C-alpha positions as CSV (number, residue, x, y, z in Angstrom):
1,X,0.1,-0.1,0.1
2,X,1.4,3.4,-1.0
3,X,1.7,6.1,1.7
4,X,1.5,9.7,1.0
5,X,5.0,10.3,1.3
6,X,5.5,7.8,-1.8
7,X,3.4,10.1,-4.3
8,X,4.2,13.5,-2.5
9,X,7.6,13.4,-1.3
10,X,6.2,14.9,2.1
11,X,5.7,12.7,4.9
12,X,6.3,9.2,5.8
13,X,7.1,6.8,2.7
14,X,7.8,3.2,2.1
15,X,11.4,4.2,0.7
16,X,13.9,6.3,2.1
17,X,15.3,8.8,-0.7
18,X,18.2,11.2,-0.2
19,X,18.4,14.2,-2.3
20,X,22.1,15.4,-3.3
21,X,23.8,16.9,-6.1
22,X,26.2,15.0,-8.3
23,X,29.5,16.8,-8.6
24,X,31.6,14.0,-9.9
25,X,31.3,11.0,-12.1
26,X,33.5,8.0,-13.0
27,X,37.2,8.9,-13.5
28,X,36.5,12.7,-12.2
29,X,39.0,14.2,-9.4
30,X,37.1,16.1,-7.2
31,X,38.7,18.5,-4.2
32,X,38.0,21.3,-2.0
33,X,39.4,23.9,-2.2
34,X,41.0,26.5,-4.4
35,X,42.4,29.9,-2.9
36,X,38.7,31.2,-3.1
37,X,37.2,28.1,-1.4
38,X,35.6,26.6,-4.4
39,X,35.3,22.8,-5.1
40,X,37.3,21.7,-8.0
41,X,36.5,18.9,-10.5
42,X,39.3,18.0,-12.7
43,X,41.2,21.0,-11.7
44,X,38.1,23.4,-12.8
45,X,36.6,25.4,-10.1
46,X,32.6,24.9,-9.9
47,X,30.4,28.0,-9.6
48,X,27.9,26.8,-7.0
49,X,25.3,29.5,-6.3
50,X,22.8,27.1,-4.7
51,X,25.3,26.2,-1.7
52,X,23.7,26.9,1.5
53,X,25.7,27.5,4.6
54,X,28.9,26.3,3.5
55,X,32.0,25.5,6.1
56,X,33.8,28.6,7.1
57,X,36.6,29.6,4.7
58,X,38.4,32.7,5.7
59,X,41.2,33.8,3.4
60,X,44.2,34.0,4.5
61,X,43.5,32.8,8.4
62,X,41.6,29.6,7.6
63,X,42.0,27.8,4.4
64,X,43.5,24.6,3.3
65,X,46.9,25.5,3.9
66,X,46.4,26.8,7.4
67,X,46.8,25.3,10.9
68,X,43.8,24.4,11.6
69,X,42.4,23.5,8.3
70,X,38.9,25.0,7.0
71,X,36.7,22.0,7.7
72,X,35.5,22.9,4.1
73,X,38.6,21.3,2.6
74,X,39.0,17.6,1.3
75,X,41.9,16.0,-0.4
76,X,41.7,15.1,-4.0
77,X,39.3,11.9,-4.6
78,X,39.1,10.0,-7.9
79,X,35.6,8.8,-8.4
80,X,35.6,4.9,-9.2
81,X,33.8,3.1,-12.2
82,X,29.9,3.0,-12.0
83,X,30.0,5.3,-8.9
84,X,29.0,9.3,-8.2
85,X,30.4,11.7,-5.8
86,X,27.6,13.7,-4.2
87,X,27.5,17.0,-2.0
88,X,24.6,18.4,-0.6
89,X,23.5,22.0,-0.8
90,X,23.6,22.7,2.7
91,X,27.1,21.8,3.0
92,X,27.6,22.5,6.8
93,X,25.0,20.1,7.5
94,X,25.1,17.3,4.8
95,X,26.1,13.7,5.3
96,X,27.5,13.2,1.7
97,X,30.1,11.8,-0.1
98,X,33.1,13.6,1.5
99,X,31.5,14.1,5.0
100,X,34.5,11.8,6.4
101,X,37.1,13.5,4.3
102,X,36.4,17.2,5.4
103,X,39.4,18.7,6.9
104,X,41.8,15.9,6.4
105,X,44.5,15.7,3.9
106,X,44.4,11.9,3.2
107,X,41.8,10.6,0.8
108,X,42.2,6.9,1.0
109,X,39.0,5.3,2.3
110,X,37.2,8.4,3.5
111,X,34.9,9.3,0.6
112,X,31.4,7.4,0.3
113,X,30.3,7.1,-3.3
114,X,26.6,6.2,-4.7
115,X,26.4,3.5,-7.3
116,X,25.1,4.7,-10.3
117,X,21.9,2.4,-10.4
118,X,20.9,3.6,-7.3
119,X,20.1,7.0,-8.8
120,X,16.3,7.7,-9.2
121,X,16.1,10.8,-11.2
122,X,16.6,14.5,-11.0
123,X,14.5,16.5,-8.7
124,X,12.2,18.7,-10.7
125,X,9.6,20.6,-7.9
126,X,10.6,22.1,-4.7
127,X,8.3,22.9,-1.9
128,X,10.6,23.8,1.1
129,X,11.8,26.1,2.0
130,X,8.7,28.2,1.1
131,X,10.7,30.8,-0.4
132,X,11.9,28.6,-3.1
133,X,8.6,27.1,-3.7
134,X,8.4,25.9,-7.6
135,X,10.1,24.2,-10.5
136,X,13.7,23.5,-10.6
137,X,15.5,24.3,-13.7
138,X,17.4,21.6,-15.2
139,X,21.1,22.1,-16.0
């Protein structure tokens, strides 16, 4: 029997879904950060106007080269075959692919990847928070 949450995405459902943004695909190298605190994919900085409450990054006193390091920083991670690296838009509260890598310098074994075959599809409509209600444009 379907629950209201299965149809609307609001309230209890039979299946748990996680909504994250795909940042890296198989073979990509993803790291954070450049001098401006941006995520790099294959050496190119991302423009991420959708990020909400990111981890603190304050050049020159709190960066990836300072002690202590900014918790925004994570070492270069290569995305394995048939896997995706995902990040949440609310970075400071997101349990995403790099949550265990943040602030570290060693990438070995810290990242959690999503199997490609577990992706259900894109988010097309948002109802919360109220100020962002509406259709989500596809990129």
